[in-house]
C-alpha positions in Angstrom: -12.8 -39.2 -14.7 -16.3 -37.5 -14.0 -16.4 -33.8 -13.7 -15.9 -32.1 -10.3 -19.5 -31.1 -10.3 -20.9 -34.6 -10.9 -18.8 -36.4 -8.2 -20.6 -35.0 -5.2 -23.9 -36.0 -6.7 -22.6 -39.5 -7.5 -21.4 -39.8 -3.9 -24.7 -38.7 -2.6 -26.5 -41.3 -4.7 -24.1 -44.0 -3.2 -24.8 -42.6 0.3 -28.5 -42.9 -0.3 -28.1 -46.7 -0.6 -26.2 -46.7 2.7 -29.0 -44.7 4.4 -31.6 -47.2 3.1 -29.7 -50.2 4.2 -28.8 -48.8 7.6 -32.4 -47.8 8.3 -33.8 -51.2 7.5 -31.1 -53.1 9.4 -31.2 -51.2 12.7 -34.9 -50.1 12.7 -35.9 -53.8 12.6 -34.4 -54.2 16.1 -36.2 -51.3 17.6 -39.5 -52.4 16.0 -39.4 -55.9 17.6 -42.1 -55.3 20.3 -44.7 -54.1 17.8 -43.9 -56.8 15.3 -44.2 -59.4 18.0 -47.6 -58.1 19.2 -49.0 -57.9 15.7 -47.9 -61.4 14.6 -48.8 -63.0 18.0 -45.3 -64.1 18.8 -42.8 -63.4 21.6 -40.1 -60.7 21.4 -37.3 -63.3 21.0 -39.2 -65.0 18.2 -39.7 -61.6 16.5 -36.0 -61.1 16.9 -35.4 -64.0 14.5 -36.3 -61.5 11.8 -33.1 -59.7 12.7 -31.2 -62.9 12.4 -32.9 -63.8 9.1 -31.7 -60.5 7.6 -28.2 -61.0 8.9 -28.0 -64.5 7.5 -29.2 -63.1 4.1 -26.2 -60.7 4.2 -23.8 -63.5 5.1 -25.0 -65.6 2.2 -25.4 -62.8 -0.3 -22.1 -60.9 0.2 -19.7 -63.6 -1.0 -22.1 -65.3 -3.4 -23.3 -62.2 -5.3 -19.8 -60.6 -5.3 -18.4 -63.7 -6.9 -21.2 -64.1 -9.4 -21.2 -60.5 -10.5 -17.5 -59.9 -10.7 -17.8 -58.9 -14.4 -21.0 -56.9 -14.2 -21.0 -53.1 -14.5 -20.9 -51.7 -11.0 -23.6 -49.2 -11.6 -26.1 -51.8 -12.9 -25.1 -54.1 -10.0 -26.1 -51.4 -7.5 -29.3 -50.7 -9.2 -30.3 -54.4 -9.2 -29.3 -54.6 -5.6 -31.5 -51.6 -4.7 -34.3 -53.3 -6.6 -34.0 -56.5 -4.6 -33.8 -54.4 -1.4 -37.0 -52.5 -2.2 -38.9 -55.7 -3.1 -37.8 -57.4 0.1 -39.0 -54.5 2.2 -42.4 -54.5 0.4 -42.8 -58.2 1.0 -42.1 -57.5 4.7 -45.0 -55.1 4.7 -47.4 -57.8 3.6 -46.0 -60.6 5.8 -48.9 -62.1 7.8 -47.0 -64.7 9.8 -43.5 -65.3 11.2 -42.2 -67.7 8.4 -43.2 -65.2 5.7 -41.6 -62.4 7.6 -38.3 -64.3 8.0 -38.3 -65.2 4.3 -38.8 -61.5 3.4 -36.1 -60.3 5.7 -33.6 -62.9 4.3 -34.3 -61.7 0.8 -33.8 -58.1 1.9 -30.5 -58.9 3.4 -29.0 -60.6 0.3 -27.8 -57.3 -1.5 -26.6 -55.6 1.7 -22.9 -56.5 1.4 -22.8 -55.5 -2.3 -24.7 -52.2 -1.6 -22.2 -51.0 1.0 -19.0 -52.8 -0.1 -19.2 -52.0 -3.8 -20.3 -48.5 -3.1 -17.0 -47.9 -1.1 -14.9 -49.2 -4.0 -16.8 -47.1 -6.5 -16.4 -44.0 -4.4 -12.6 -44.5 -4.4 -12.6 -44.9 -8.2 -14.5 -41.6 -8.8 -11.7 -39.4 -7.3 -8.0 -38.9 -7.4 -5.8 -41.0 -5.1 -5.4 -38.3 -2.5 -9.2 -38.0 -2.0 -10.2 -41.6 -1.8 -10.5 -41.7 2.0 -12.8 -38.7 2.0 -14.9 -40.1 -0.8 -15.3 -43.4 1.0 -16.2 -41.6 4.3 -18.9 -39.6 2.5 -20.4 -42.7 1.0 -20.5 -44.4 4.4 -22.0 -41.2 5.9 -25.4 -42.5 4.7 -25.1 -45.4 7.1 -24.3 -43.2 10.1 -27.0 -40.7 9.2 -29.5 -43.6 9.1 -28.9 -44.2 12.8 -29.4 -40.5 13.6 -32.5 -39.8 11.4 -33.7 -42.9 9.6 -33.9 -45.4 12.5 -35.5 -43.0 15.1 -38.0 -41.8 12.4 -38.9 -45.4 11.4 -39.3 -46.3 15.1 -41.6 -43.3 15.7 -43.7 -44.2 12.6 -43.8 -47.9 13.7 -44.9 -47.1 17.2 -47.5 -44.4 16.0 -49.0 -45.8 12.8 -47.9 -49.5 12.9 -44.6 -51.2 12.1 -45.7 -52.0 8.5 -45.7 -48.3 7.6 -42.1 -48.1 8.7 -41.1 -50.6 6.0 -43.3 -48.8 3.4 -41.1 -45.8 3.9 -37.9 -47.8 3.8 -39.0 -49.4 0.5 -39.7 -45.9 -0.8 -36.2 -44.9 0.1 -34.9 -47.8 -1.9 -36.8 -46.8 -4.9 -35.5 -43.2 -4.6 -32.0 -44.7 -4.4 -32.6 -46.4 -7.8 -33.6 -43.1 -9.3 -30.6 -41.3 -7.9 -28.2 -44.0 -9.2 -29.8 -43.8 -12.6 -29.5 -40.0 -12.7 -26.2 -39.3 -11.1 -23.9 -42.3 -11.2 -21.9 -42.8 -14.4 -21.3 -46.3 -15.8 -18.6 -48.1 -13.7 -17.1 -51.0 -15.7 -15.9 -53.9 -13.7 -12.1 -54.2 -13.4 -10.6 -56.0 -16.4 -8.6 -58.2 -14.0 -11.6 -59.1 -11.8 -12.9 -62.7 -11.7 -14.8 -64.8 -9.3 -11.8 -67.1 -8.8 -9.5 -64.2 -7.8 -12.1 -62.7 -5.4 -12.8 -66.0 -3.7 -9.1 -66.9 -3.5 -8.4 -63.9 -1.3 -10.7 -65.5 1.3 -8.3 -68.4 1.8 -5.7 -66.2 3.4 -5.2 -66.4 7.1 -4.8 -62.7 7.3 -8.3 -62.3 5.9 -10.5 -64.9 7.6 -9.1 -64.6 11.1 -10.0 -60.9 11.4 -13.4 -61.7 9.8 -13.9 -64.2 12.5 -13.0 -61.6 15.1 -15.6 -59.3 13.6 -18.3 -62.0 13.4 -17.9 -62.7 17.1 -16.8 -59.3 18.5 -19.5 -57.2 16.8 -22.0 -59.6 18.4 -21.3 -57.9 21.7 -23.0 -54.7 20.6 -25.8 -56.4 18.7 -26.8 -58.6 21.7 -27.6 -55.4 23.4 -29.0 -53.4 20.5 -31.4 -56.1 19.3 -33.4 -55.7 22.5 -32.7 -52.0 23.0 -36.5 -51.1 23.1 -37.5 -53.4 26.0 -34.1 -52.9 27.7 -34.5 -49.1 27.8 -38.2 -49.1 28.7 -38.3 -52.0 31.2 -34.8 -51.9 32.8 -33.6 -48.3 32.4 -37.3 -47.2 32.9 -37.1 -44.7 30.0 -40.7 -43.8 28.8 -41.5 -45.1 25.4 -42.1 -41.7 23.8 -38.4 -40.9 24.5 -37.1 -44.0 22.7 -36.5 -42.4 19.3 -34.2 -39.9 21.1 -32.3 -42.8 22.6 -31.7 -44.1 19.1 -30.6 -40.6 18.0 -28.0 -40.7 20.8 -26.7 -44.1 19.6 -26.5 -42.8 16.0 -24.6 -39.7 17.1 -22.1 -42.0 18.9 -21.6 -44.0 15.6 -21.1 -40.8 13.7 -18.5 -39.5 16.2 -16.8 -42.9 16.1 -16.5 -42.7 12.3 -14.9 -39.2 12.6 -12.5 -40.4 15.3 -11.6 -43.6 13.4 -9.9 -41.8 10.5 -7.0 -40.2 12.4 -6.7 -43.2 14.6 -6.3 -45.6 11.7 -3.9 -43.3 10.0 -1.6 -43.9 13.0 -2.3 -47.6 13.5 -4.9 -49.9 11.9 -4.2 -52.8 14.3 -4.3 -50.7 17.5 -7.4 -48.9 16.4 -9.3 -52.2 15.8 -8.1 -53.7 19.1 -9.1 -50.5 21.0 -12.5 -50.7 19.5 -13.4 -54.3 20.4 -11.7 -54.2 23.8 -13.5 -50.9 24.5 -16.8 -52.5 23.6 -16.1 -55.3 26.2 -15.3 -52.8 29.0 -18.2 -50.5 28.2 -20.8 -53.3 27.9 -19.7 -54.7 31.3 -20.3 -51.2 32.8 -23.7 -51.1 31.1 -24.7 -54.4 32.7 -23.9 -53.0 36.1 -25.6 -49.6 35.6 -28.4 -50.6 33.2 -31.1 -49.5 35.7 -29.7 -46.0 36.0 -30.6 -44.1 32.8 -28.3 -41.1 33.3 -25.4 -43.5 33.5 -26.3 -46.1 30.9 -27.1 -43.5 28.2 -23.6 -42.0 28.1 -22.1 -45.5 28.2 -24.3 -46.5 25.2 -22.9 -43.4 23.4 -19.4 -44.5 24.1 -20.1 -48.1 23.0 -21.3 -46.8 19.7 -18.0 -44.9 19.3 -16.1 -48.1 20.1 -18.1 -50.2 17.6 -17.5 -47.7 14.8 -13.8 -47.7 15.6 -13.7 -51.5 15.4 -15.8 -51.5 12.2 -13.5 -49.1 10.3 -10.3 -50.6 11.7 -11.4 -54.1 10.5 -12.3 -52.8 7.1 -8.9 -51.1 6.6 -7.2 -54.2 7.8 -9.1 -56.4 5.3 -8.4 -54.0 2.4 -4.7 -54.2 3.3 -4.7 -58.0 3.4 -6.7 -58.4 0.2 -5.8 -55.4 -1.9 -6.2 -57.6 -5.1 -9.8 -58.4 -4.2 -11.3 -55.2 -2.8 -14.9 -56.1 -3.8 -14.9 -59.3 -1.8 -13.0 -58.0 1.2 -15.4 -55.0 1.4 -18.5 -57.1 1.1 -17.2 -59.8 3.6 -16.6 -57.1 6.2 -20.3 -56.4 6.2 -21.0 -60.1 6.1 -19.0 -60.5 9.3 -20.8 -57.5 10.8 -24.1 -59.2 10.1 -23.0 -62.7 11.2 -22.4 -60.9 14.5 -25.9 -59.4 14.2 -27.4 -62.9 13.9 -25.3 -64.3 16.6 -26.0 -61.5 19.1 -29.7 -61.5 18.4 -29.9 -65.3 18.8 -27.9 -65.6 22.0 -29.7 -62.5 23.4 -33.0 -64.2 22.6 -32.0 -67.4 24.4 -31.2 -65.7 27.7 -34.4 -63.6 27.5 -36.5 -66.8 26.8 -34.8 -68.5 29.7 -36.2 -65.8 32.0 -33.0 -63.9 32.8 -34.4 -60.5 31.9 -33.3 -57.8 29.5 -30.1 -57.1 31.3 -28.8 -60.5 30.3 -28.3 -59.9 26.5 -25.8 -57.2 27.4 -24.0 -59.6 29.7 -23.8 -62.0 26.7 -22.4 -59.1 24.7 -19.5 -58.7 27.1 -18.5 -62.3 26.6 -18.8 -62.0 22.8 -16.7 -58.8 22.8 -14.0 -60.5 24.9 -13.9 -63.6 22.6 -13.6 -61.2 19.6 -10.7 -59.5 21.3 -8.9 -62.7 21.8 -9.4 -63.7 18.2 -8.1 -60.3 17.0 -5.0 -60.6 19.2 -4.4 -64.0 17.5 -4.8 -62.3 14.1 -2.3 -59.6 15.1 0.2 -62.3 16.1 0.0 -63.7 12.6 0.7 -60.4 11.1 2.3 -58.3 13.8 4.8 -56.5 11.6 2.2 -55.2 9.1 1.0 -51.6 9.2 -0.4 -49.1 6.8 -0.4 -45.3 7.6 -2.9 -44.3 4.9 -5.3 -45.9 2.6 -3.7 -47.4 -0.5 -5.5 -48.1 -3.8 -5.7 -51.7 -5.0 -5.0 -52.2 -8.7 -8.6 -53.0 -9.5 -9.7 -49.6 -8.2 -7.1 -47.8 -10.3 -8.3 -49.8 -13.3 -11.9 -48.7 -12.6 -10.8 -45.1 -12.3 -9.0 -45.2 -15.6 -12.1 -46.6 -17.2 -14.2 -43.8 -15.7 -11.8 -41.3 -17.2 -13.3 -42.1 -20.6 -16.7 -40.9 -19.3 -17.4 -37.2 -19.4 -20.5 -35.9 -17.6 
C-alpha cells in the first residue's frame, strides 16, 4: 500500500480529473448563448453540443470500460485525460456546428472512465475503513468544479469569448496528466477482471432498472440546467453579470448534497435515492411556479442541487451493491446514465423552447422526467425490496487492486 504521505497527493490527482470533467460538462450549458451567437445558430441548436457530449459519455463508458479491463488503471486515466484535453482543444477551433458536435462527442468518451475508475482506484489506495472518505475526496473535484470551475469558465466565456473557456479547460486536463504521472502509483487491473465479467453484470435486472431510473430522472434537473443562462436572465430577470454567482450557488447546493448523502445512505440506500428523485420533482414544480421571482427561485435551485446529489450518490451506492463483482462497469455506467439524462433533458428542453413555449417550459419538462424517474425507481425497489447496505463494502476486485498496490512503496 502507498505511504500515508503519498495517498493524499494521489487522491488530489484523481480529484483534478473530476474537476476538469465537471467544468467542461456543466460550463458548456452556461456558455450556450455565446456559442450560439458566434456560430450563427439558435440556443436550442447550440444545446445539441451538450447532448453530443452526453452521448459520448453513454457510448464511451461501457465500451472503453470493457475494452480496457486488463489495462493498468493509472495508464488508463492518463490516456483518458489525453483524449479529454484533445477534445477540448478541438472544441476551441470548431468553426461550425457539426465540427463542434464532433469535438464534444470525442470529449465525452472518457468521462465515465475518468470518474468511475477514479472512485475504484481511490478505494484501493486505503484501508477498508477509509474507503468511503477516499471516494468522497476524489468526487470532491466534481463538486468544486461547480463552485469554482463552472462560474469561472462562464465569466471567461462572457468576457473574453467562449473559446477561451475551453482553452483553460484543456489546460486543466494537461495539468491532470502531469499530476497523475507524478503522484499516482501504478494500479494493476484486477487479476479476475475481464470484459465478459464486466458486461455480464449489466444483464441483471437490479442493475439496469436503476440505471434507467437515473437516465430519466436526472433529466429533470438537466432540462432546467441546460438553459439556466437564458432562464435566469430572461425569466428571473437576474442581470447577466450576476450569473456566475448563480452558478456558484448551484455548486454549493451540490456540495451540501454530497455531504448530506453520506449519513443518509449509511441509514438507507433505497430511501435516500427515492428521496432525491422525488424531491427533484417537487422542487422543480415549485420552480416552474415561481421562476419569475428571483428571491424564491434561487433557494429552490439550491435545494434542487442537494436533491440531485442525493439521488446521484444513492444510485451509485445501489449499483455497487448490485454489481460488486464488476465495480468498474457499474461506476462508469452510473455516469453514463447521468449523461443520458443530460442528453434527454437538453433535447426535450430544446424542443419546447423551439416550439415557442418560453424558458420556463424546460423546467416543466423536468418535472415530468423526475416523476417518471421516481416511478421507475419504485419499480426497481419492488424487485429488490429486501436489500439494504448500511455501509460501503469492498468488491473483490478492489481488494485485489489494493493487494497489488501493497507491493508498491513510494
